[in-house]
C-alpha positions in Angstrom: 22.4 25.7 6.5 18.8 26.9 5.8 16.6 24.2 4.5 15.7 26.1 1.4 19.4 26.3 0.5 19.9 22.6 1.1 16.7 21.5 -0.8 16.7 23.6 -4.0 19.6 21.8 -5.7 17.9 18.5 -5.0 15.2 19.2 -7.6 17.6 17.8 -10.2 17.3 14.4 -8.6 13.6 14.0 -9.3 13.1 11.7 -12.2 16.5 10.1 -11.8 16.4 6.4 -12.7 18.6 3.4 -12.3 18.3 -0.3 -13.0 19.8 -3.4 -11.3 19.7 -7.1 -12.2 19.9 -9.8 -9.6 19.6 -13.5 -9.4 17.0 -14.6 -6.9 19.2 -17.1 -5.1 17.8 -19.6 -2.6 20.2 -18.8 0.2 18.8 -15.4 1.4 15.3 -16.9 1.6 16.6 -20.0 3.5 18.7 -17.9 5.9 15.8 -15.5 6.7 13.4 -18.4 7.1 15.8 -19.8 9.8 16.0 -16.3 11.4 12.2 -16.2 11.7 12.0 -19.8 12.8 10.1 -21.0 9.7 10.4 -24.7 9.1 11.5 -24.5 5.5 12.2 -22.1 2.6 9.8 -21.8 -0.3 10.1 -21.8 -4.1 8.8 -18.2 -4.0 10.0 -15.1 -2.2 7.5 -14.4 0.6 6.0 -10.9 0.8 8.5 -8.2 1.7 11.4 -10.6 1.6 12.4 -9.1 -1.8 14.3 -6.6 0.3 17.0 -9.2 0.6 17.8 -8.7 -3.0 19.1 -5.8 -5.3 21.4 -4.7 -2.5 23.8 -1.8 -3.2 27.4 -2.6 -2.3 29.2 0.7 -1.7 33.0 0.6 -1.3 34.1 0.9 2.3 35.9 4.2 1.4 32.5 5.6 0.2 30.7 4.9 3.5 29.8 7.8 5.8 30.2 8.0 9.6 26.7 6.5 10.2 27.5 3.4 8.2 25.4 4.4 5.2 26.9 5.1 1.8 27.9 8.8 1.6 25.2 11.2 0.3 24.8 11.6 -3.4 24.8 9.0 -6.1 21.3 7.8 -6.9 19.7 9.2 -3.7 19.9 12.9 -3.3 22.6 14.5 -1.1 20.3 15.7 1.6 22.4 17.5 4.3 20.5 16.3 7.3 22.1 13.8 9.6 19.4 11.3 10.4 18.0 9.0 7.7 15.1 6.6 8.1 12.7 4.6 6.2 9.3 6.2 7.1 6.9 3.9 5.2 5.9 2.5 1.9 3.2 1.1 -0.4 3.5 -2.2 -2.3 1.4 -3.9 -4.9 2.1 -7.6 -5.6 1.0 -8.6 -9.1 2.7 -12.0 -9.1 5.1 -14.0 -6.9 8.9 -13.5 -7.2 10.4 -16.9 -8.0 13.5 -18.2 -6.5 16.1 -19.5 -8.9 15.5 -17.0 -11.7 16.9 -13.6 -12.6 15.0 -10.4 -12.0 15.4 -6.6 -12.7 14.6 -3.7 -10.4 14.1 -0.3 -11.9 14.1 2.6 -9.4 13.0 6.2 -9.9 13.2 9.3 -7.6 9.5 10.3 -7.7 9.3 13.2 -5.3 11.4 15.3 -2.9 9.5 17.4 -0.3 10.6 19.7 2.5 8.6 19.9 5.7 8.9 21.4 9.2 8.3 18.9 12.0 8.0 19.3 15.8 11.7 18.3 16.1 13.0 20.5 13.2 13.7 20.2 9.5 12.5 17.2 7.5 13.0 16.1 3.9 11.0 13.3 2.4 12.2 11.4 -0.6 9.8 9.1 -2.4 11.4 6.3 -4.5 9.6 3.9 -6.7 10.8 0.4 -7.4 9.4 -1.9 -10.1 10.6 -5.5 -10.0 10.2 -7.5 -13.2 10.8 -11.2 -13.8 10.3 -13.1 -17.0 9.1 -10.0 -18.8 6.4 -8.9 -16.4 6.3 -6.6 -13.3 5.7 -8.7 -10.2 6.2 -6.0 -7.5 5.4 -2.3 -7.7 6.7 -0.4 -4.7 7.0 3.2 -3.4 9.3 3.9 -0.4 9.3 7.0 1.7 12.6 8.0 3.1 12.9 10.8 5.7 15.9 12.9 6.5 15.9 14.9 9.7 17.9 16.8 12.3 18.6 15.1 15.6 16.5 16.4 18.5 18.1 19.2 20.6 19.2 18.3 24.1 16.3 18.4 26.5 13.8 18.8 23.7 10.4 17.2 24.3 9.5 14.6 21.7 6.1 14.0 20.3 3.7 12.4 22.8 3.5 8.6 22.0 0.2 7.1 20.8 -1.4 4.2 22.5 -1.8 1.2 20.3 -5.3 0.1 19.4 -6.8 -3.0 21.1 -9.1 -5.7 19.8 -6.6 -7.6 17.8 -7.5 -11.1 16.6 -3.9 -12.1 16.1 -0.8 -11.3 18.1 2.8 -12.5 18.3 5.5 -11.2 20.6 9.0 -10.7 19.2 12.2 -10.6 21.3 14.4 -8.2 19.3 17.9 -9.2 20.6 21.1 -8.0 18.9 21.5 -11.3 17.1 18.2 -10.8 15.2 19.2 -7.2 14.3 22.6 -8.4 13.2 21.2 -11.1 11.0 18.8 -8.8 9.3 21.5 -6.1 8.8 23.7 -8.8 7.3 21.0 -10.3 5.0 20.1 -6.8 3.7 23.8 -5.6 3.6 22.7 -2.7 5.8 25.6 -1.0 7.5 23.6 1.6 9.4 25.3 1.7 12.8 22.1 2.4 14.7 21.2 -1.3 14.3 24.4 -2.9 15.7 26.8 -0.3 17.2 25.6 0.4 20.8 28.1 3.1 21.7 27.4 4.9 18.4 23.6 4.7 18.7 23.5 5.9 22.3 26.3 8.5 22.2 26.0 9.9 18.7 22.3 9.4 17.9 20.9 9.8 21.4 18.8 6.6 21.3 18.5 4.4 24.5 19.4 1.2 22.7 19.9 -0.4 19.2 17.1 0.5 16.8 15.0 -2.3 15.3 14.9 -1.9 11.5 11.6 -0.5 10.2 11.5 -2.9 7.2 12.0 -5.8 9.6 9.0 -4.8 11.6 7.0 -4.4 8.4 8.1 -7.8 7.3 7.0 -9.3 10.7 3.6 -7.7 10.2 3.3 -9.3 6.8 4.6 -12.6 8.3 1.9 -12.5 11.0 -0.7 -12.4 8.2 0.9 -15.3 6.4 1.1 -17.4 9.6 -2.5 -16.8 10.4 -3.8 -17.0 6.8 -1.3 -19.3 5.0 -3.5 -19.7 2.0 -4.1 -15.9 1.5 -2.4 -14.1 -1.4 -1.2 -10.7 -0.5 -2.1 -8.1 -3.2 -1.3 -4.8 -1.5 0.5 -3.7 1.6 1.0 -0.3 3.1 2.9 0.6 6.2 4.0 3.7 8.1 6.5 3.9 10.9 5.2 5.9 13.9 7.8 5.5 16.7 11.2 3.8 17.0 11.4 0.3 18.4 14.4 -0.7 20.5 16.4 -3.9 21.0 16.2 -5.9 24.2 12.6 -4.9 24.8 9.8 -7.2 23.6 7.4 -5.8 21.0 4.1 -7.3 19.7 2.8 -7.5 16.1 -1.0 -7.5 15.9 -3.7 -8.1 13.3 -7.4 -7.7 12.9 -9.1 -8.9 9.7 -12.2 -7.2 8.4 -15.6 -9.0 8.5 -15.2 -10.1 4.8 -11.6 -11.1 5.4 -10.3 -9.3 2.4 -8.5 -6.5 4.3 -6.5 -6.7 7.4 -5.5 -4.0 9.8 -2.0 -4.6 11.2 0.1 -2.8 13.8 3.1 -3.1 16.1 3.3 -1.9 19.7 6.3 -1.7 22.0 6.7 -3.1 25.5 4.9 0.0 27.0 1.9 -0.5 24.6 2.7 2.4 22.4 2.0 2.2 18.7 5.3 1.9 16.6 4.0 1.0 13.2 0.7 0.9 11.4 -0.1 -1.2 8.3 -2.9 -2.4 6.1 -3.1 -5.4 3.8 -5.4 -6.4 1.0 -5.6 -10.2 0.3 -7.2 -12.5 -2.1 
């Protein structure tokens, strides 16, 4: 199907809004703290851990062959097979408190079609505003990309070497248990993260794919480990290249001279850049 034919009806999704309430229970924070080897949970949800809440629960009959909910509903029915979280921008106005209710209001902000080196691309930008006790605490924009799979024998984009000069670094061993726990905590049924036969035979990847949001969370977690008193005000990230299980990757950070901004990035076992991020702290 030509891209113009598949994208034109999607204009009706721009401006679509939905709202969800959730109780910010302690268990997801405790379970994720254990997964990341933190000593104890906190009375507040650490940065980016809000992705453990407001989780859609599609009926199993409404799940597609990739493990995602079938196209349509709130997100537009883009007819391209691969779906990934490409990046995002977040502003933290206050801390999300454990033990209290919160509301997330989501809006489809933009739908764009592009042509990439591997074929068709559709980018969907979704905003989320999380409010608690009558005030917005997190303002977020997510970029979701839909794309065709690469053709057999097609040359991919040349990888980019990661920068050097990091002041902080931490090596992560992304085994299937880590990926399974994160999928479970985020109710993410996408089979590329846990189904090895599917991801290698159907999607053409060499191994299980590490969740992009997990890598972003580990970058923010590196900042919190190195600057535990810092308060994160803004965080931006962009996925550059897939990261695969059973191969160590490294999260790195380099604060500015004044310490208010931090450049963050992740690199794979071959030293190639997989994610780039920046943080503003107070």
